[in-house]
ZAMARGU-4260 file (C-alpha; in steps of 0.2 Angstrom, whole numbers, plus 5000, padded with zeros to 4 digits):
<rodrens>
0) 4906/5007/5072 | 4918/4992/5070 | 4935/4992/5078 | 4944/4990/5061 | 4949/5001/5047
5) 4934/5008/5038 | 4935/5018/5022 | 4919/5016/5012 | 4916/5028/4998 | 4901/5038/5005
10) 4893/5055/5000 | 4900/5070/5009 | 4885/5078/5018 | 4882/5096/5023 | 4875/5102/5039
15) 4857/5099/5033 | 4860/5082/5026 | 4861/5088/5008 | 4877/5085/4997 | 4890/5098/5001
20) 4900/5108/4989 | 4916/5100/4983 | 4930/5101/4996 | 4943/5114/4994 | 4962/5115/4996
25) 4967/5112/5014 | 4974/5128/5020 | 4976/5124/5039 | 4976/5110/5052 | 4970/5111/5070
30) 4973/5098/5083 | 4972/5094/5101 | 4984/5082/5109 | 4978/5067/5119 | 4981/5069/5138
35) 4999/5067/5142 | 5004/5064/5124 | 5008/5082/5118 | 5027/5080/5119 | 5026/5063/5109
40) 5017/5072/5095 | 5033/5081/5089 | 5038/5074/5072 | 5020/5068/5068 | 5013/5074/5051
45) 4997/5078/5042 | 4996/5070/5025 | 4985/5068/5010 | 4982/5056/4995 | 4972/5054/4980
50) 4975/5036/4978 | 4968/5027/4993 | 4967/5027/5012 | 4984/5018/5012 | 4995/5023/4998
55) 5004/5038/4991 | 5002/5051/5005 | 5011/5067/5004 | 5015/5079/5018 | 5003/5094/5021
60) 5011/5099/5038 | 5023/5093/5051 | 5023/5095/5069 | 5041/5102/5072 | 5039/5107/5090
65) 5030/5099/5104 | 5012/5107/5106 | 5006/5112/5123 | 4996/5100/5134 | 4977/5104/5134
70) 4978/5117/5120 | 4973/5118/5102 | 4988/5120/5090 | 4986/5126/5072 | 4998/5123/5057
75) 4997/5132/5040 | 4996/5122/5024 | 5003/5131/5009 | 5004/5126/4990 | 4997/5109/4991
80) 4984/5101/4979 | 4967/5096/4984 | 4967/5078/4992 | 4952/5066/4995 | 4961/5056/5009
85) 4967/5066/5024 | 4975/5059/5039 | 4987/5061/5055 | 5002/5050/5055 | 5009/5048/5073
90) 5027/5046/5077 | 5035/5030/5082 | 5030/5022/5099 | 5014/5033/5101 | 5000/5024/5093
95) 4995/5040/5085 | 4986/5045/5100 | 4976/5061/5097 | 4960/5069/5104 | 4955/5079/5089
100) 4960/5084/5072 | 4952/5097/5061 | 4956/5100/5042 | 4951/5117/5035 | 4949/5124/5018
105) 4948/5143/5022 | 4935/5144/5035 | 4926/5128/5031 | 4930/5113/5041 | 4930/5097/5031
110) 4922/5081/5036 | 4922/5063/5029 | 4921/5045/5033 | 4934/5040/5046 | 4947/5026/5044
115) 4963/5021/5054 | 4975/5007/5058 | 4968/4994/5070 | 4962/5004/5085 | 4964/5000/5103
120) 4949/4994/5112 | 4936/5008/5113 | 4947/5020/5103 | 4937/5021/5086 | 4943/5032/5072
125) 4928/5043/5073 | 4934/5049/5090 | 4947/5060/5082 | 4934/5069/5073 | 4919/5070/5085
130) 4922/5087/5091 | 4924/5081/5109 | 4942/5084/5116 | 4938/5072/5130 | 4938/5057/5118
135) 4954/5050/5111 | 4959/5039/5096 | 4974/5027/5098 | 4980/5013/5088 | 4981/4995/5095
140) 5000/4995/5091 | 5012/5009/5094 | 5022/5010/5078 | 5016/5016/5061 | 4999/5021/5066
145) 4987/5034/5059 | 4969/5040/5059 | 4960/5050/5045 | 4945/5052/5034 | 4939/5050/5016
150) 4930/5065/5009 | 4921/5053/4997 | 4920/5051/4978 | 4911/5067/4976 | 4927/5076/4981
155) 4937/5068/4967 | 4938/5068/4948 | 4933/5050/4942 | 4948/5041/4936 | 4950/5039/4917
160) 4944/5023/4909 | 4952/5015/4893 | 4942/5008/4879 | 4954/4994/4876 | 4959/4983/4891
165) 4978/4980/4894 | 4984/4965/4884 | 4993/4958/4869 | 4986/4962/4852 | 4991/4956/4835
170) 4988/4972/4826 | 4989/4991/4831 | 4975/4997/4841 | 4966/5014/4845 | 4963/5018/4863
175) 4950/5031/4869 | 4951/5039/4887 | 4935/5045/4896 | 4930/5051/4913 | 4913/5052/4921
180) 4917/5069/4928 | 4910/5084/4917 | 4923/5097/4913 | 4938/5087/4918 | 4954/5087/4908
185) 4963/5070/4905 | 4982/5070/4904 | 4992/5055/4900 | 5010/5049/4896 | 5017/5035/4887
190) 5031/5025/4895 | 5034/5039/4907 | 5029/5046/4924 | 5012/5050/4932 | 5003/5065/4924
195) 5000/5080/4935 | 4987/5095/4933 | 5001/5104/4923 | 5011/5090/4916 | 5008/5076/4903
200) 5000/5077/4886 | 4982/5083/4886 | 4970/5070/4879 | 4961/5076/4864 | 4957/5061/4854
205) 4961/5042/4850 | 4978/5036/4854 | 4986/5025/4841 | 4996/5011/4849 | 5007/5002/4837
210) 5021/4996/4848 | 5023/4991/4866 | 5017/5005/4877 | 5011/5009/4894 | 4998/5023/4895
215) 4997/5032/4912 | 4982/5043/4914 | 4974/5055/4927 | 4960/5067/4926 | 4959/5085/4933
220) 4947/5099/4937 | 4952/5114/4947 | 4938/5112/4961 | 4941/5094/4964 | 4955/5082/4969
225) 4964/5075/4955 | 4959/5057/4950 | 4968/5041/4955 | 4980/5034/4942 | 4974/5023/4927
230) 4987/5011/4919 | 4985/5002/4903 | 4999/4992/4896 | 4999/4985/4878 | 5010/4974/4867
235) 5008/4973/4849 | 5012/4957/4840 | 5008/4938/4840 | 5001/4934/4857 | 5012/4924/4868
240) 5004/4908/4875 | 5011/4912/4892 | 5000/4927/4893 | 4985/4918/4901 | 4978/4928/4915
245) 4984/4923/4933 | 4973/4927/4948 | 4981/4932/4964 | 4973/4935/4981 | 4984/4945/4994
250) 4980/4945/5013 | 4989/4957/5025 | 4991/4975/5031 | 4999/4991/5025 | 5014/4982/5019
255) 5004/4971/5008 | 4996/4987/5002 | 5013/4991/4995 | 5010/4981/4979 | 4991/4986/4977
260) 4994/4999/4963 | 5009/4990/4955 | 5005/4971/4951 | 4993/4973/4937 | 5002/4986/4926
265) 5019/4979/4930 | 5013/4962/4924 | 5004/4969/4909 | 5020/4979/4904 | 5029/4963/4904
270) 5017/4954/4893 | 5008/4945/4907 | 4991/4947/4915 | 4987/4947/4933 | 4970/4948/4941
275) 4974/4956/4957 | 4963/4954/4973 | 4966/4958/4991 | 4959/4959/5009 | 4969/4971/5020
280) 4967/4980/5036 | 4982/4992/5040 | 4990/4986/5056 | 4982/4969/5057 | 4990/4952/5059
285) 4983/4937/5051 | 4972/4931/5065 | 4964/4948/5066 | 4960/4947/5048 | 4953/4930/5049
290) 4942/4935/5063 | 4935/4951/5055 | 4928/4947/5038 | 4918/4962/5030 | 4931/4974/5037
295) 4945/4984/5029 | 4949/4985/5011 | 4946/4975/4995 | 4937/4958/4995 | 4935/4958/5014
300) 4921/4945/5013 | 4935/4932/5009 | 4925/4916/5010 | 4913/4923/4997 | 4927/4930/4987
305) 4936/4914/4986 | 4921/4907/4978 | 4917/4921/4966 | 4936/4924/4961 | 4939/4905/4958
310) 4950/4898/4951 | 4963/4908/4961 | 4981/4903/4956 | 4991/4911/4970 | 4986/4916/4988
315) 4998/4927/5000 | 4998/4930/5018 | 5009/4942/5027 | 5017/4937/5044 | 5018/4952/5055
320) 5032/4955/5066 | 5024/4970/5075 | 5012/4959/5084 | 5024/4946/5089 | 5012/4932/5086
325) 5018/4915/5090 | 5023/4903/5076 | 5008/4892/5080 | 4996/4906/5079 | 5003/4912/5062
330) 5004/4895/5055 | 4986/4891/5060 | 4978/4907/5053 | 4988/4907/5037 | 4983/4889/5034
335) 4965/4893/5038 | 4965/4905/5023 | 4974/4893/5012 | 4962/4879/5016 | 4947/4891/5013
340) 4953/4896/4996 | 4957/4878/4991 | 4939/4873/4993 | 4936/4882/4977 | 4954/4882/4970
345) 4962/4866/4974 | 4978/4869/4964 | 4981/4886/4972 | 4999/4890/4977 | 5001/4897/4994
350) 5015/4910/4999 | 5021/4919/5014 | 5026/4937/5010 | 5041/4941/5021 | 5041/4959/5026
355) 5055/4970/5033 | 5060/4978/5049 | 5059/4997/5053 | 5075/5007/5050 | 5077/5008/5069
360) 5077/4989/5071 | 5065/4991/5086 | 5052/4978/5082 | 5052/4961/5092 | 5059/4950/5078
365) 5074/4962/5076 | 5077/4961/5094 | 5076/4942/5094 | 5061/4943/5106 | 5043/4936/5106
370) 5039/4923/5092 | 5057/4921/5086 | 5065/4920/5103 | 5076/4904/5104 | 5074/4899/5086
375) 5091/4892/5079 | 5099/4906/5068 | 5091/4921/5077 | 5103/4935/5080 | 5097/4943/5097
380) 5097/4958/5095 | 5100/4961/5077 | 5113/4975/5074 | 5111/4978/5056 | 5096/4978/5043
385) 5103/4962/5035 | 5103/4953/5052 | 5086/4959/5056 | 5080/4952/5039 | 5088/4936/5042
390) 5078/4935/5058 | 5062/4938/5048 | 5067/4924/5036 | 5070/4911/5050 | 5053/4915/5057
395) 5045/4913/5039 | 5054/4897/5036 | 5048/4890/5052 | 5030/4895/5049 | 5031/4888/5032
400) 5038/4871/5038 | 5025/4871/5052 | 5011/4873/5039 | 5018/4861/5026 | 5019/4847/5040
405) 5000/4845/5039 | 4994/4855/5023 | 4987/4845/5009 | 4990/4858/4995 | 5005/4863/4986
410) 5020/4866/4997 | 5020/4884/5004 | 5033/4895/4997 | 5041/4912/5002 | 5041/4929/4994
415) 5058/4936/4999 | 5054/4954/4999 | 5064/4958/5014 | 5080/4950/5007 | 5078/4960/4991
420) 5079/4976/5001 | 5094/4970/5010 | 5102/4966/4993 | 5097/4984/4986 | 5105/4991/5002
425) 5121/4982/4999 | 5122/4987/4981 | 5118/5005/4986 | 5131/5005/5000 | 5144/4998/4987
430) 5140/5013/4975 | 5133/5001/4962 | 5116/5010/4960 | 5119/5027/4951 | 5109/5041/4959
435) 5105/5031/4975 | 5115/5034/4991 | 5105/5028/5006 | 5091/5014/5005 | 5080/5023/5018
440) 5081/5040/5010 | 5079/5033/4993 | 5066/5019/4995 | 5057/5022/5011 | 5043/5035/5014
445) 5045/5033/5033 | 5053/5021/5045 | 5044/5006/5039 | 5034/5010/5023 | 5041/5011/5006
450) 5040/5025/4993 | 5036/5021/4974 | 5054/5015/4971 | 5054/5003/4985 | 5037/4997/4981
455) 5043/4994/4963 | 5056/4982/4969 | 5044/4973/4981 | 5032/4971/4967 | 5046/4964/4955
460) 5049/4951/4968 | 5031/4946/4968 | 5031/4945/4949 | 5047/4935/4949 | 5040/4923/4962
465) 5023/4921/4953 | 5030/4918/4936 | 5046/4910/4941 | 5055/4921/4928 | 5066/4937/4928
470) 5057/4953/4925 | 5074/4960/4917 | 5071/4969/4901 | 5052/4966/4901 | 5046/4981/4910
475) 5051/4999/4911 | 5052/5011/4927 | 5033/5014/4925 | 5028/5028/4938 | 5042/5023/4951
480) 5053/5038/4948 | 5068/5027/4944 | 5079/5030/4929 | 5079/5016/4916 | 5096/5010/4923
485) 5090/5010/4941 | 5075/5000/4936 | 5086/4987/4927 | 5096/4985/4943 | 5081/4982/4953
490) 5074/4970/4941 | 5090/4960/4942 | 5090/4961/4961 | 5072/4954/4962 | 5076/4939/4951
495) 5093/4935/4959 | 5085/4935/4976 | 5070/4925/4971 | 5081/4912/4962 | 5092/4909/4977
500) 5079/4910/4991
</rodrens>
């Protein structure tokens, strides 16, 4: 077992090695604290998702009181749907240390293929599910860590496929939706939110598309987890010459995963086309990613992917404050990725994707420590979210300048995701975003990761950076949960921040 995140789709096997019955709804969770870590587990949570091992997790149960040392604790789970991906998310400063986790559907204990953030040496993800309370999983870092397992594709309805690819068409078209799962019901919406098992129009025949439309579809069967979401965006009319497909490649960790489900449908809805590729390992900095090809998610064999996906138009790396890597280290390893990609795509544009701090401002860059210590313009420590983002930008610009001093490709640019969140916070605090009152409650899913509203903004910043144009008026809220007015405000913020970066 490798020391990196693994989440391959494998068959869920029964006790005799035969395919097991489909997993059922989780009804309870049992867990054993790691030695000396019981008190630190208060506030941790058990979550589920049907999108992926990194996105769209919903709470199943929360640890509201510190469990007892050396004893099993059981929490009930009520009224939740079936999920394919299940995990334990540790509280801040704990590394998600845990001895054992067990998810049950009634009396049946569920099993699957383990995944996690980057584990500490010798603390593989499987150790949280090996039945041995003497073994412990713990993340390499202390913040934003988790461990879980994938029940496998047999546990989930196959996502709907569309008969006509997203794009611009000169005449009205008819779209068919299908799923490979027998007996599944497909539900879809047009220019609205994400369907659920009991909401959205049931698909019963061809859909006529005679104007700009975004179709969002999922498939459901009562004994399986609902499918992941399928997007298809269409524009009807004379094709715009600007709609040539753009190929992007994104390298990073869970904050890069923020944009995974958004970039292709967002671009398509705006009349553009992106072919999106990524290599991510949750919790991993750039040097770890470079040193662990074949691991994590996406096109992890990046050297081969750079060849197969060429020509690639844009490549992104994500400097990671949590690891406190030096400027030299980050510049070196980001440039290695850029140079490897340039061998097959010499005109590629390289970007540094600037993340954001935790709500608690407890990372090294917010404190003005580690890699940013002593850099001109660093606030040590940052006392506001805006000051912390300023520190992040100082670091990113320094890394950019270090790379550009020797890099032979197009000058490296910056994706100002963090500054966009600062501007959103400023406008929320000023009462300029109707229906939003607190950035961290409205746009974050925990102290660091974004919910669909925050992810929508960060994806808009990527869009504006890639195409050097405003997304204003070109795309609706999609599945962000934003109102049309809120979406327009976030579109304007994204463009204003990119334009002045």
